[in-house]
Structures are given as C-alpha cells and as structure tokens.
C-alpha positions, 0 to 999 in steps of 0.5 A: 500499499505504500507504493514500494513496487519494485524488489529493489525497494526491499533493500531500502526498507530492511531497517525501516522503523515503521515496518520493523516495528510493526512486525516485530523483527530487527531487519526485513527481507533484502532484494535477493530474498524478496526476488526468490520468493517471487520466483517460487510462486506456482499454481498452488500459490494462486489457489492460496491467494484465492482462499486469502481473498475469500477469507479477508472478504468474510471478515470484512463483511462482518463489519459491513454485510452488504445488501447487494453486489454489483459486479462490473466485469471487464478486461484491460491490458498490462503491457509487456516489454520482452519475450514474457511467457503468455504475452501477445499482441492484442488487437483491441489496444494495439499493443503487446501485454497480457489481457486479464479479466477483472471484476469489481464490485462498483458499490464498494470499489472492492476487487472481487476477482482478477485473473491473468490471461494470455494477450491474444484472448478475446474478452469473453474467453473463460469468463464462465470459469472466471466467475463460478468461484465467486458465484459459488462463494456468494451462493454458499456463504452470502445467500441473502446478498442480491447480485448484479451484473453489468458487462459490455458487448465483449462478453455478449455470450449465451454461456454467460447469460445462462450462468447468471440465470442459473445462479440468480444474477440479475444482468445488464449486458450490451449486445453487439448491433445487427441487422435483426436487432435494427429491424426489431427497433424499426418502430422506435426509429420511426418514432424518433423520426416523427419527433425530430421532423420539425427540429433537426438540430437539438438533441432527441431520444426514445426508449423501448423493448422487444423480445429477441432470439439469436441463433445460438440461444435456446429461447427468446430474452428481453432487450431494451433499446435506446435510439438517440439523435445527437444535438446538430446531427442527422444520424440516429445512434442505437444501444441495445442491452440484454437484461433479465431484470423488470425495471423500465428501459430508461432505468436499465440503460441508465444502469448500464451507462453508469459502468463507466466508473469501472475505468477509474477502478482499473485506473486506480489499480494500475497507477496506484498499485501497479498491476502492470508490474508483470516483469517476470519471464514466467506467466505463472509468477506474473500471475502470482504477482498480480495477485499480491498487487490485487491484495494491496488494493483490496487492503486499502479499500477496506482501510479507506471504508472501515478506518478513514474519516468520512470526509477522506473516504473518496480520496485515491490512494496517492492522496492518502499516501501523501497525507497519512502514510508517508509523513515526517516523523522523529523515531525516539527509541528506549529500552521498551519502546519505540515512539514516533513523534510527528511535526506539531504543525502536521496538517492532518493530525485530526485526520490521522489521530482519527484513523487511529481511533477507528482502527482501535475500535475494530475488533476482527474476528481472527478465527 
C-alpha cells in the first residue's frame, strides 16, 4: 500500500523503523530474498491467494455486510516489454501484453477477482470459469446478498447469460448491433424521426423493448434499447442491452451507462498499485505478482471504508499516501518502546488521530 513496487525497494526498507516495529523484527527481507520468494510461486500459490481473498472478504463483511453486489466485469491490458511467457499482441489495444479479466464491486470499489490471461485472448474467453468460484462463494456464504452484473458487448455470450440466470444473478449486458436488432427496433426509429421532423438540431431520444432470440440461444430474451439523435446531427445512434430484470428501459439503460466508473477503478489499480508490474519471464510468476498487487488494492479499499474519516473515504491512494502514510516523524527508541513523534504543525493531525481511533475500535474475528 505504500507504493514500494519493485524488488529493489526491499533493500531500502530492511531496517525501516515503521515496518520493523509493526512486524517485530530487527531487519526485513532483502531484495535477493524477495526475488527468490516471487520466483518460487506456482499454481498452488495462486489457489492460496484465492483462499486468502475469500477469507479476508468474509472478515470484512462481519463489519459491513452488503445488501447487494454490483459486479462490473471487464478486461484490460497490462503491457509487457520482452519475450514473456503468455504475452501477445492484442488487436483491441494495438499493443503487446497480457489481457486479464477483472471483476469489481462498483458499489464499494472492492476488487472481487482478477485473473491473468494471455494477451491474445478475446474478452469473453473463459469468463464463465472465471466467475464460477465467485458465484459459488456468494451462493454458499452470503445467500441473502443480491447479485447484479454489468458487462459490455465483448462479454455478450449465451454461456454467460445462462450462468447468470442459473445462479440468480440479475444482469445488463450490451449487445453488438446487427440487422435483426435494428429491424425489431424499426418502430422506435420511426418514432424518433417523427419527433425530430420539425427540429433536426436539438438532441432527442426514445426508449423501447422487445424479445429477441439469436441463432445460438435456446429461447428469447428481453432486450431494451435506446435510439438517440445527437445535437446537430442527422444520424440515429442505437444502444441494445440484454437483461433479465424487470426495470423500465430508461432505468436499465442508465444502470448500464453508469458502468463507466469501472474505468476509474482499473486506473486506480494500475497507477496506484502497479497492476502492470508483471516483469517476470514466467506467466505463473506474473499471475501471482498480480494477485499480490490486487491484495494490496483490497487492503487499502477496506482500510479506506472502515478506518478513514468520512471526508477522506473518496480520496485516491496517492492522496492518502501523501497525507497519512509518508509523513515526516522523529523516531525515539528507548529500552522498551519505539515512539514516533509527528511534527506539531502536521496539517492532517486530526485525521491521523481519528484514523488510529477507528482502527482501535475494530474488533476483527481472527478465527
């Protein structure tokens, strides 16, 4: 969480007074030790990271059990530089790298799951296997929590629809436009043309819905659509959303469009926690390193939600590091104690002390 991303940082931190005091050690691991630690990671380590994430989530939920989870599903690019195992050219991003799957809870910002994949994988490849452990966890451990899922057209696959419907997940997933969808929405296109007949300058929009069954589907599903005419343009733009929810078309389109916040969460993970720090030659090592960075992201997000003062809970990690983590202090050592003395003019003293008090009031379940 303190932004010491590279193995070389370990040499500077071996005798850091804060870290050694917290861990009760005279010295910490050096850079060679840390590098050996990473290089020994394997598939079993990946499974242990899944168990760690699951157990920590259970403990966090003892403080603040959510009523619902809004799963935002997406993929992103982690750029690579060299002949790293599993890297490849991704056509969508026009760059070499890995193409991991990510799933956030957009209501809390929690990173529910992330999985490293080869760079050439398409967005929906392996998505049902990726989601299965997460859905099983919530079904078994938190059956009262409502599950919602949003995804763009890259995840428009019948296997995902069936998985959501089987597991009681409400979803809104964008569909790629095709001639059949436009044919079913002809009545809306005509309605919009009638509305704009006398005013071709201002913005106008209409909403509607219909049942649609693609060739690979076993049965028809509900599609809601929005057809809009941008200001100053003559063309009509269409948006088609597949859903199993009963909300109105306007509400469902708005729910889907709000998934833009997902990009901010991905950006926070990359810039604030170095998700792109996948520099090893071996893919399995890079997959494990990504899980460590994801764990750091979640630890901070839980810390922000449970311990920070209310006015600081929307701050990004770089702001919190500047105001609460990396601050000047004088270290005074005695026979029995180590005392950290902050500057008397420290501008965030009140927030610092309030954060400490909030931490003291937490009573974690340790077993």
